[in-house]
mmCIF file as gemmi writes it, N, C-alpha and C atoms, coordinates in Angstrom:
data_model
loop_
_atom_site.group_PDB
_atom_site.id
_atom_site.type_symbol
_atom_site.label_atom_id
_atom_site.label_alt_id
_atom_site.label_comp_id
_atom_site.label_asym_id
_atom_site.label_entity_id
_atom_site.label_seq_id
_atom_site.pdbx_PDB_ins_code
_atom_site.Cartn_x
_atom_site.Cartn_y
_atom_site.Cartn_z
_atom_site.occupancy
_atom_site.B_iso_or_equiv
_atom_site.pdbx_formal_charge
_atom_site.auth_seq_id
_atom_site.auth_asym_id
_atom_site.pdbx_PDB_model_num
ATOM 1 N N . MET Axp A 1 ? -12.955 -2.574 11.745 1 0 ? 1 A 1
ATOM 2 C CA . MET Axp A 1 ? -12.727 -2.61 10.318 1 0 ? 1 A 1
ATOM 3 C C . MET Axp A 1 ? -12.254 -1.233 9.847 1 0 ? 1 A 1
ATOM 4 N N . ILE Axp A 2 ? -11.212 -1.225 9.068 1 0 ? 2 A 1
ATOM 5 C CA . ILE Axp A 2 ? -10.655 0.002 8.526 1 0 ? 2 A 1
ATOM 6 C C . ILE Axp A 2 ? -11.356 0.331 7.213 1 0 ? 2 A 1
ATOM 7 N N . LEU Axp A 3 ? -11.807 1.557 7.089 1 0 ? 3 A 1
ATOM 8 C CA . LEU Axp A 3 ? -12.407 2.01 5.845 1 0 ? 3 A 1
ATOM 9 C C . LEU Axp A 3 ? -11.366 2.786 5.064 1 0 ? 3 A 1
ATOM 10 N N . ALA Axp A 4 ? -11.158 2.393 3.833 1 0 ? 4 A 1
ATOM 11 C CA . ALA Axp A 4 ? -10.188 3.088 2.992 1 0 ? 4 A 1
ATOM 12 C C . ALA Axp A 4 ? -10.541 4.571 2.877 1 0 ? 4 A 1
ATOM 13 N N . SER Axp A 5 ? -11.81 4.89 2.94 1 0 ? 5 A 1
ATOM 14 C CA . SER Axp A 5 ? -12.237 6.287 2.819 1 0 ? 5 A 1
ATOM 15 C C . SER Axp A 5 ? -11.783 7.146 3.998 1 0 ? 5 A 1
ATOM 16 N N . ASP Axp A 6 ? -11.379 6.515 5.108 1 0 ? 6 A 1
ATOM 17 C CA . ASP Axp A 6 ? -10.863 7.254 6.263 1 0 ? 6 A 1
ATOM 18 C C . ASP Axp A 6 ? -9.433 7.728 6.039 1 0 ? 6 A 1
ATOM 19 N N . ILE Axp A 7 ? -8.748 7.145 5.082 1 0 ? 7 A 1
ATOM 20 C CA . ILE Axp A 7 ? -7.355 7.487 4.806 1 0 ? 7 A 1
ATOM 21 C C . ILE Axp A 7 ? -7.318 8.556 3.73 1 0 ? 7 A 1
ATOM 22 N N . LYS Axp A 8 ? -6.706 9.678 4.073 1 0 ? 8 A 1
ATOM 23 C CA . LYS Axp A 8 ? -6.657 10.832 3.177 1 0 ? 8 A 1
ATOM 24 C C . LYS Axp A 8 ? -5.221 11.101 2.727 1 0 ? 8 A 1
ATOM 25 N N . ASP Axp A 9 ? -5.095 11.711 1.561 1 0 ? 9 A 1
ATOM 26 C CA . ASP Axp A 9 ? -3.782 12.128 1.072 1 0 ? 9 A 1
ATOM 27 C C . ASP Axp A 9 ? -3.115 13.031 2.109 1 0 ? 9 A 1
ATOM 28 N N . HIS Axp A 10 ? -1.813 12.884 2.259 1 0 ? 10 A 1
ATOM 29 C CA . HIS Axp A 10 ? -0.963 13.704 3.122 1 0 ? 10 A 1
ATOM 30 C C . HIS Axp A 10 ? -1.074 13.376 4.611 1 0 ? 10 A 1
ATOM 31 N N . MET Axp A 11 ? -1.767 12.294 4.98 1 0 ? 11 A 1
ATOM 32 C CA . MET Axp A 11 ? -1.796 11.889 6.382 1 0 ? 11 A 1
ATOM 33 C C . MET Axp A 11 ? -0.458 11.247 6.736 1 0 ? 11 A 1
ATOM 34 N N . GLU Axp A 12 ? -0.027 11.454 7.972 1 0 ? 12 A 1
ATOM 35 C CA . GLU Axp A 12 ? 1.189 10.808 8.456 1 0 ? 12 A 1
ATOM 36 C C . GLU Axp A 12 ? 0.891 9.349 8.774 1 0 ? 12 A 1
ATOM 37 N N . VAL Axp A 13 ? 1.836 8.475 8.445 1 0 ? 13 A 1
ATOM 38 C CA . VAL Axp A 13 ? 1.728 7.045 8.747 1 0 ? 13 A 1
ATOM 39 C C . VAL Axp A 13 ? 2.727 6.731 9.849 1 0 ? 13 A 1
ATOM 40 N N . LYS Axp A 14 ? 2.238 6.098 10.929 1 0 ? 14 A 1
ATOM 41 C CA . LYS Axp A 14 ? 3.082 5.762 12.077 1 0 ? 14 A 1
ATOM 42 C C . LYS Axp A 14 ? 3.056 4.253 12.325 1 0 ? 14 A 1
ATOM 43 N N . SER Axp A 15 ? 4.195 3.743 12.756 1 0 ? 15 A 1
ATOM 44 C CA . SER Axp A 15 ? 4.305 2.323 13.089 1 0 ? 15 A 1
ATOM 45 C C . SER Axp A 15 ? 3.7 2.069 14.47 1 0 ? 15 A 1
ATOM 46 N N . ALA Axp A 16 ? 3.57 0.806 14.824 1 0 ? 16 A 1
ATOM 47 C CA . ALA Axp A 16 ? 3.026 0.423 16.125 1 0 ? 16 A 1
ATOM 48 C C . ALA Axp A 16 ? 3.902 0.93 17.268 1 0 ? 16 A 1
ATOM 49 N N . ASP Axp A 17 ? 5.203 1.119 17.001 1 0 ? 17 A 1
ATOM 50 C CA . ASP Axp A 17 ? 6.109 1.637 18.025 1 0 ? 17 A 1
ATOM 51 C C . ASP Axp A 17 ? 6.268 3.158 17.937 1 0 ? 17 A 1
ATOM 52 N N . GLY Axp A 18 ? 5.345 3.81 17.22 1 0 ? 18 A 1
ATOM 53 C CA . GLY Axp A 18 ? 5.267 5.263 17.198 1 0 ? 18 A 1
ATOM 54 C C . GLY Axp A 18 ? 6.211 5.988 16.262 1 0 ? 18 A 1
ATOM 55 N N . GLN Axp A 19 ? 6.943 5.262 15.432 1 0 ? 19 A 1
ATOM 56 C CA . GLN Axp A 19 ? 7.879 5.907 14.524 1 0 ? 19 A 1
ATOM 57 C C . GLN Axp A 19 ? 7.188 6.381 13.244 1 0 ? 19 A 1
ATOM 58 N N . HIS Axp A 20 ? 7.709 7.476 12.703 1 0 ? 20 A 1
ATOM 59 C CA . HIS Axp A 20 ? 7.215 8.003 11.439 1 0 ? 20 A 1
ATOM 60 C C . HIS Axp A 20 ? 7.649 7.064 10.313 1 0 ? 20 A 1
ATOM 61 N N . ILE Axp A 21 ? 6.68 6.566 9.557 1 0 ? 21 A 1
ATOM 62 C CA . ILE Axp A 21 ? 6.96 5.666 8.441 1 0 ? 21 A 1
ATOM 63 C C . ILE Axp A 21 ? 6.94 6.419 7.123 1 0 ? 21 A 1
ATOM 64 N N . GLY Axp A 22 ? 6.062 7.38 7.008 1 0 ? 22 A 1
ATOM 65 C CA . GLY Axp A 22 ? 5.95 8.134 5.774 1 0 ? 22 A 1
ATOM 66 C C . GLY Axp A 22 ? 4.688 8.962 5.758 1 0 ? 22 A 1
ATOM 67 N N . THR Axp A 23 ? 4.387 9.468 4.568 1 0 ? 23 A 1
ATOM 68 C CA . THR Axp A 23 ? 3.208 10.296 4.354 1 0 ? 23 A 1
ATOM 69 C C . THR Axp A 23 ? 2.417 9.705 3.197 1 0 ? 23 A 1
ATOM 70 N N . VAL Axp A 24 ? 1.109 9.615 3.373 1 0 ? 24 A 1
ATOM 71 C CA . VAL Axp A 24 ? 0.243 9.074 2.321 1 0 ? 24 A 1
ATOM 72 C C . VAL Axp A 24 ? 0.315 9.972 1.094 1 0 ? 24 A 1
ATOM 73 N N . ASP Axp A 25 ? 0.665 9.375 -0.035 1 0 ? 25 A 1
ATOM 74 C CA . ASP Axp A 25 ? 0.567 10.085 -1.315 1 0 ? 25 A 1
ATOM 75 C C . ASP Axp A 25 ? -0.877 9.922 -1.786 1 0 ? 25 A 1
ATOM 76 N N . TYR Axp A 26 ? -1.31 8.675 -1.902 1 0 ? 26 A 1
ATOM 77 C CA . TYR Axp A 26 ? -2.696 8.365 -2.234 1 0 ? 26 A 1
ATOM 78 C C . TYR Axp A 26 ? -2.92 6.87 -2.08 1 0 ? 26 A 1
ATOM 79 N N . LEU Axp A 27 ? -4.184 6.445 -2.165 1 0 ? 27 A 1
ATOM 80 C CA . LEU Axp A 27 ? -4.5 5.023 -2.139 1 0 ? 27 A 1
ATOM 81 C C . LEU Axp A 27 ? -4.241 4.444 -3.518 1 0 ? 27 A 1
ATOM 82 N N . GLU Axp A 28 ? -3.551 3.332 -3.529 1 0 ? 28 A 1
ATOM 83 C CA . GLU Axp A 28 ? -3.239 2.629 -4.779 1 0 ? 28 A 1
ATOM 84 C C . GLU Axp A 28 ? -4.25 1.491 -4.892 1 0 ? 28 A 1
ATOM 85 N N . GLY Axp A 29 ? -5.273 1.705 -5.697 1 0 ? 29 A 1
ATOM 86 C CA . GLY Axp A 29 ? -6.342 0.716 -5.791 1 0 ? 29 A 1
ATOM 87 C C . GLY Axp A 29 ? -7.131 0.676 -4.493 1 0 ? 29 A 1
ATOM 88 N N . SER Axp A 30 ? -7.634 -0.483 -4.155 1 0 ? 30 A 1
ATOM 89 C CA . SER Axp A 30 ? -8.433 -0.619 -2.934 1 0 ? 30 A 1
ATOM 90 C C . SER Axp A 30 ? -7.703 -1.391 -1.846 1 0 ? 30 A 1
ATOM 91 N N . GLU Axp A 31 ? -6.418 -1.695 -2.078 1 0 ? 31 A 1
ATOM 92 C CA . GLU Axp A 31 ? -5.723 -2.55 -1.114 1 0 ? 31 A 1
ATOM 93 C C . GLU Axp A 31 ? -4.406 -2.012 -0.584 1 0 ? 31 A 1
ATOM 94 N N . SER Axp A 32 ? -3.927 -0.871 -1.094 1 0 ? 32 A 1
ATOM 95 C CA . SER Axp A 32 ? -2.611 -0.384 -0.689 1 0 ? 32 A 1
ATOM 96 C C . SER Axp A 32 ? -2.566 1.122 -0.524 1 0 ? 32 A 1
ATOM 97 N N . ILE Axp A 33 ? -1.66 1.557 0.353 1 0 ? 33 A 1
ATOM 98 C CA . ILE Axp A 33 ? -1.351 2.968 0.534 1 0 ? 33 A 1
ATOM 99 C C . ILE Axp A 33 ? -0.014 3.222 -0.154 1 0 ? 33 A 1
ATOM 100 N N . LYS Axp A 34 ? 0.013 4.213 -1.014 1 0 ? 34 A 1
ATOM 101 C CA . LYS Axp A 34 ? 1.262 4.609 -1.657 1 0 ? 34 A 1
ATOM 102 C C . LYS Axp A 34 ? 1.824 5.793 -0.88 1 0 ? 34 A 1
ATOM 103 N N . LEU Axp A 35 ? 3.06 5.664 -0.408 1 0 ? 35 A 1
ATOM 104 C CA . LEU Axp A 35 ? 3.707 6.723 0.348 1 0 ? 35 A 1
ATOM 105 C C . LEU Axp A 35 ? 4.448 7.666 -0.596 1 0 ? 35 A 1
ATOM 106 N N . THR Axp A 36 ? 4.562 8.921 -0.191 1 0 ? 36 A 1
ATOM 107 C CA . THR Axp A 36 ? 5.286 9.894 -1.001 1 0 ? 36 A 1
ATOM 108 C C . THR Axp A 36 ? 6.758 9.516 -1.083 1 0 ? 36 A 1
ATOM 109 N N . LYS Axp A 37 ? 7.357 9.73 -2.225 1 0 ? 37 A 1
ATOM 110 C CA . LYS Axp A 37 ? 8.779 9.408 -2.355 1 0 ? 37 A 1
ATOM 111 C C . LYS Axp A 37 ? 9.642 10.477 -1.705 1 0 ? 37 A 1
ATOM 112 N N . SER Axp A 38 ? 9.147 11.696 -1.602 1 0 ? 38 A 1
ATOM 113 C CA . SER Axp A 38 ? 9.934 12.753 -0.962 1 0 ? 38 A 1
ATOM 114 C C . SER Axp A 38 ? 10.115 12.496 0.531 1 0 ? 38 A 1
ATOM 115 N N . ASP Axp A 39 ? 9.267 11.675 1.108 1 0 ? 39 A 1
ATOM 116 C CA . ASP Axp A 39 ? 9.339 11.34 2.533 1 0 ? 39 A 1
ATOM 117 C C . ASP Axp A 39 ? 9.939 9.949 2.746 1 0 ? 39 A 1
ATOM 118 N N . SER Axp A 40 ? 10.41 9.343 1.674 1 0 ? 40 A 1
ATOM 119 C CA . SER Axp A 40 ? 11 8.009 1.725 1 0 ? 40 A 1
ATOM 120 C C . SER Axp A 40 ? 12.406 8.089 2.317 1 0 ? 40 A 1
ATOM 121 N N . PRO Axp A 41 ? 12.869 7.025 2.98 1 0 ? 41 A 1
ATOM 122 C CA . PRO Axp A 41 ? 14.226 7.04 3.534 1 0 ? 41 A 1
ATOM 123 C C . PRO Axp A 41 ? 15.298 7.329 2.484 1 0 ? 41 A 1
ATOM 124 N N . ASP Axp A 42 ? 15.085 6.884 1.251 1 0 ? 42 A 1
ATOM 125 C CA . ASP Axp A 42 ? 16.068 7.15 0.195 1 0 ? 42 A 1
ATOM 126 C C . ASP Axp A 42 ? 15.716 8.389 -0.621 1 0 ? 42 A 1
ATOM 127 N N . GLY Axp A 43 ? 14.52 8.932 -0.416 1 0 ? 43 A 1
ATOM 128 C CA . GLY Axp A 43 ? 14.097 10.136 -1.109 1 0 ? 43 A 1
ATOM 129 C C . GLY Axp A 43 ? 13.842 9.978 -2.593 1 0 ? 43 A 1
ATOM 130 N N . GLU Axp A 44 ? 13.911 8.746 -3.083 1 0 ? 44 A 1
ATOM 131 C CA . GLU Axp A 44 ? 13.814 8.532 -4.526 1 0 ? 44 A 1
ATOM 132 C C . GLU Axp A 44 ? 12.733 7.558 -4.963 1 0 ? 44 A 1
ATOM 133 N N . HIS Axp A 45 ? 12.145 6.809 -4.028 1 0 ? 45 A 1
ATOM 134 C CA . HIS Axp A 45 ? 11.201 5.764 -4.419 1 0 ? 45 A 1
ATOM 135 C C . HIS Axp A 45 ? 9.93 5.823 -3.582 1 0 ? 45 A 1
ATOM 136 N N . HIS Axp A 46 ? 8.838 5.451 -4.228 1 0 ? 46 A 1
ATOM 137 C CA . HIS Axp A 46 ? 7.579 5.253 -3.509 1 0 ? 46 A 1
ATOM 138 C C . HIS Axp A 46 ? 7.624 3.88 -2.846 1 0 ? 46 A 1
ATOM 139 N N . HIS Axp A 47 ? 6.851 3.728 -1.782 1 0 ? 47 A 1
ATOM 140 C CA . HIS Axp A 47 ? 6.676 2.433 -1.138 1 0 ? 47 A 1
ATOM 141 C C . HIS Axp A 47 ? 5.187 2.191 -0.969 1 0 ? 47 A 1
ATOM 142 N N . LEU Axp A 48 ? 4.792 0.929 -1.065 1 0 ? 48 A 1
ATOM 143 C CA . LEU Axp A 48 ? 3.392 0.536 -0.867 1 0 ? 48 A 1
ATOM 144 C C . LEU Axp A 48 ? 3.25 -0.21 0.443 1 0 ? 48 A 1
ATOM 145 N N . ILE Axp A 49 ? 2.179 0.102 1.161 1 0 ? 49 A 1
ATOM 146 C CA . ILE Axp A 49 ? 1.841 -0.574 2.406 1 0 ? 49 A 1
ATOM 147 C C . ILE Axp A 49 ? 0.426 -1.125 2.251 1 0 ? 49 A 1
ATOM 148 N N . PRO Axp A 50 ? 0.25 -2.424 2.469 1 0 ? 50 A 1
ATOM 149 C CA . PRO Axp A 50 ? -1.105 -2.995 2.367 1 0 ? 50 A 1
ATOM 150 C C . PRO Axp A 50 ? -2.046 -2.426 3.429 1 0 ? 50 A 1
ATOM 151 N N . LEU Axp A 51 ? -3.287 -2.219 3.075 1 0 ? 51 A 1
ATOM 152 C CA . LEU Axp A 51 ? -4.273 -1.734 4.045 1 0 ? 51 A 1
ATOM 153 C C . LEU Axp A 51 ? -4.439 -2.704 5.209 1 0 ? 51 A 1
ATOM 154 N N . GLU Axp A 52 ? -4.15 -3.969 5.002 1 0 ? 52 A 1
ATOM 155 C CA . GLU Axp A 52 ? -4.296 -4.951 6.085 1 0 ? 52 A 1
ATOM 156 C C . GLU Axp A 52 ? -3.313 -4.69 7.238 1 0 ? 52 A 1
ATOM 157 N N . TRP Axp A 53 ? -2.294 -3.877 7.013 1 0 ? 53 A 1
ATOM 158 C CA . TRP Axp A 53 ? -1.347 -3.519 8.077 1 0 ? 53 A 1
ATOM 159 C C . TRP Axp A 53 ? -1.857 -2.374 8.947 1 0 ? 53 A 1
ATOM 160 N N . VAL Axp A 54 ? -2.944 -1.72 8.527 1 0 ? 54 A 1
ATOM 161 C CA . VAL Axp A 54 ? -3.476 -0.577 9.275 1 0 ? 54 A 1
ATOM 162 C C . VAL Axp A 54 ? -4.251 -1.068 10.489 1 0 ? 54 A 1
ATOM 163 N N . ASP Axp A 55 ? -3.869 -0.545 11.649 1 0 ? 55 A 1
ATOM 164 C CA . ASP Axp A 55 ? -4.553 -0.878 12.9 1 0 ? 55 A 1
ATOM 165 C C . ASP Axp A 55 ? -5.751 0.036 13.113 1 0 ? 55 A 1
ATOM 166 N N . HIS Axp A 56 ? -5.521 1.345 12.982 1 0 ? 56 A 1
ATOM 167 C CA . HIS Axp A 56 ? -6.612 2.315 13.096 1 0 ? 56 A 1
ATOM 168 C C . HIS Axp A 56 ? -6.197 3.639 12.46 1 0 ? 56 A 1
ATOM 169 N N . VAL Axp A 57 ? -7.208 4.477 12.25 1 0 ? 57 A 1
ATOM 170 C CA . VAL Axp A 57 ? -7 5.783 11.627 1 0 ? 57 A 1
ATOM 171 C C . VAL Axp A 57 ? -7.659 6.826 12.503 1 0 ? 57 A 1
ATOM 172 N N . ASP Axp A 58 ? -6.882 7.87 12.85 1 0 ? 58 A 1
ATOM 173 C CA . ASP Axp A 58 ? -7.437 9.051 13.505 1 0 ? 58 A 1
ATOM 174 C C . ASP Axp A 58 ? -6.856 10.236 12.73 1 0 ? 58 A 1
ATOM 175 N N . ALA Axp A 59 ? -6.095 11.085 13.354 1 0 ? 59 A 1
ATOM 176 C CA . ALA Axp A 59 ? -5.421 12.152 12.607 1 0 ? 59 A 1
ATOM 177 C C . ALA Axp A 59 ? -4.243 11.586 11.817 1 0 ? 59 A 1
ATOM 178 N N . HIS Axp A 60 ? -3.855 10.356 12.152 1 0 ? 60 A 1
ATOM 179 C CA . HIS Axp A 60 ? -2.754 9.651 11.502 1 0 ? 60 A 1
ATOM 180 C C . HIS Axp A 60 ? -3.225 8.258 11.099 1 0 ? 60 A 1
ATOM 181 N N . VAL Axp A 61 ? -2.444 7.618 10.248 1 0 ? 61 A 1
ATOM 182 C CA . VAL Axp A 61 ? -2.664 6.21 9.921 1 0 ? 61 A 1
ATOM 183 C C . VAL Axp A 61 ? -1.723 5.415 10.817 1 0 ? 61 A 1
ATOM 184 N N . HIS Axp A 62 ? -2.273 4.581 11.68 1 0 ? 62 A 1
ATOM 185 C CA . HIS Axp A 62 ? -1.486 3.798 12.633 1 0 ? 62 A 1
ATOM 186 C C . HIS Axp A 62 ? -1.406 2.35 12.153 1 0 ? 62 A 1
ATOM 187 N N . LEU Axp A 63 ? -0.196 1.853 12.047 1 0 ? 63 A 1
ATOM 188 C CA . LEU Axp A 63 ? 0.023 0.482 11.593 1 0 ? 63 A 1
ATOM 189 C C . LEU Axp A 63 ? 0.123 -0.47 12.771 1 0 ? 63 A 1
ATOM 190 N N . SER Axp A 64 ? -0.077 -1.745 12.505 1 0 ? 64 A 1
ATOM 191 C CA . SER Axp A 64 ? -0.028 -2.778 13.54 1 0 ? 64 A 1
ATOM 192 C C . SER Axp A 64 ? 1.345 -3.433 13.633 1 0 ? 64 A 1
ATOM 193 N N . MET Axp A 65 ? 2.317 -2.896 12.91 1 0 ? 65 A 1
ATOM 194 C CA . MET Axp A 65 ? 3.659 -3.483 12.859 1 0 ? 65 A 1
ATOM 195 C C . MET Axp A 65 ? 4.695 -2.461 13.303 1 0 ? 65 A 1
ATOM 196 N N . SER Axp A 66 ? 5.819 -2.957 13.8 1 0 ? 66 A 1
ATOM 197 C CA . SER Axp A 66 ? 6.921 -2.073 14.173 1 0 ? 66 A 1
ATOM 198 C C . SER Axp A 66 ? 7.542 -1.451 12.921 1 0 ? 66 A 1
ATOM 199 N N . ALA Axp A 67 ? 8.263 -0.377 13.114 1 0 ? 67 A 1
ATOM 200 C CA . ALA Axp A 67 ? 8.906 0.309 11.991 1 0 ? 67 A 1
ATOM 201 C C . ALA Axp A 67 ? 9.874 -0.609 11.256 1 0 ? 67 A 1
ATOM 202 N N . SER Axp A 68 ? 10.645 -1.39 11.985 1 0 ? 68 A 1
ATOM 203 C CA . SER Axp A 68 ? 11.61 -2.28 11.319 1 0 ? 68 A 1
ATOM 204 C C . SER Axp A 68 ? 10.904 -3.349 10.499 1 0 ? 68 A 1
ATOM 205 N N . ASP Axp A 69 ? 9.783 -3.872 11.005 1 0 ? 69 A 1
ATOM 206 C CA . ASP Axp A 69 ? 9.017 -4.861 10.235 1 0 ? 69 A 1
ATOM 207 C C . ASP Axp A 69 ? 8.407 -4.236 8.984 1 0 ? 69 A 1
ATOM 208 N N . VAL Axp A 70 ? 7.85 -3.04 9.115 1 0 ? 70 A 1
ATOM 209 C CA . VAL Axp A 70 ? 7.254 -2.36 7.961 1 0 ? 70 A 1
ATOM 210 C C . VAL Axp A 70 ? 8.307 -2.154 6.88 1 0 ? 70 A 1
ATOM 211 N N . ARG Axp A 71 ? 9.46 -1.61 7.273 1 0 ? 71 A 1
ATOM 212 C CA . ARG Axp A 71 ? 10.496 -1.286 6.29 1 0 ? 71 A 1
ATOM 213 C C . ARG Axp A 71 ? 11.115 -2.528 5.656 1 0 ? 71 A 1
ATOM 214 N N . SER Axp A 72 ? 11.055 -3.641 6.338 1 0 ? 72 A 1
ATOM 215 C CA . SER Axp A 72 ? 11.594 -4.87 5.751 1 0 ? 72 A 1
ATOM 216 C C . SER Axp A 72 ? 10.593 -5.575 4.837 1 0 ? 72 A 1
ATOM 217 N N . LYS Axp A 73 ? 9.303 -5.205 4.953 1 0 ? 73 A 1
ATOM 218 C CA . LYS Axp A 73 ? 8.275 -5.917 4.195 1 0 ? 73 A 1
ATOM 219 C C . LYS Axp A 73 ? 7.516 -5.068 3.182 1 0 ? 73 A 1
ATOM 220 N N . TRP Axp A 74 ? 7.666 -3.734 3.229 1 0 ? 74 A 1
ATOM 221 C CA . TRP Axp A 74 ? 6.906 -2.926 2.278 1 0 ? 74 A 1
ATOM 222 C C . TRP Axp A 74 ? 7.382 -3.165 0.859 1 0 ? 74 A 1
ATOM 223 N N . THR Axp A 75 ? 6.572 -2.815 -0.098 1 0 ? 75 A 1
ATOM 224 C CA . THR Axp A 75 ? 6.92 -2.971 -1.501 1 0 ? 75 A 1
ATOM 225 C C . THR Axp A 75 ? 7.613 -1.711 -1.977 1 0 ? 75 A 1
ATOM 226 N N . HIS Axp A 76 ? 8.752 -1.883 -2.573 1 0 ? 76 A 1
ATOM 227 C CA . HIS Axp A 76 ? 9.573 -0.794 -3.08 1 0 ? 76 A 1
ATOM 228 C C . HIS Axp A 76 ? 9.251 -0.628 -4.571 1 0 ? 76 A 1
ATOM 229 N N . LEU Axp A 77 ? 8.863 0.571 -4.979 1 0 ? 77 A 1
ATOM 230 C CA . LEU Axp A 77 ? 8.491 0.807 -6.367 1 0 ? 77 A 1
ATOM 231 C C . LEU Axp A 77 ? 9.607 1.559 -7.097 1 0 ? 77 A 1
ATOM 232 N N . ALA Axp A 78 ? 9.984 1.074 -8.241 1 0 ? 78 A 1
ATOM 233 C CA . ALA Axp A 78 ? 10.943 1.793 -9.088 1 0 ? 78 A 1
ATOM 234 C C . ALA Axp A 78 ? 10.213 2.935 -9.757 1 0 ? 78 A 1
ATOM 235 N N . ASN Axp A 79 ? 10.917 3.975 -10.085 1 0 ? 79 A 1
ATOM 236 C CA . ASN Axp A 79 ? 10.289 5.141 -10.736 1 0 ? 79 A 1
ATOM 237 C C . ASN Axp A 79 ? 9.889 4.859 -12.134 1 0 ? 79 A 1
């Protein structure tokens, strides 16, 4: 079980295939991770990743999905 309290601001988020997905800006409520927009592929928008996609947390947040799956399914937030 993943504890939201294990996820800290500025942690790196990695996909199941080891790719850099982004950096945690902060937890959005109790169910999502909000990624920094400065680390976004477009550099202009935040993205949300559900906590249910998290496989485990150590020095990084590791997701259970490949990078292509994450990027096709994450929520894109307008500014």
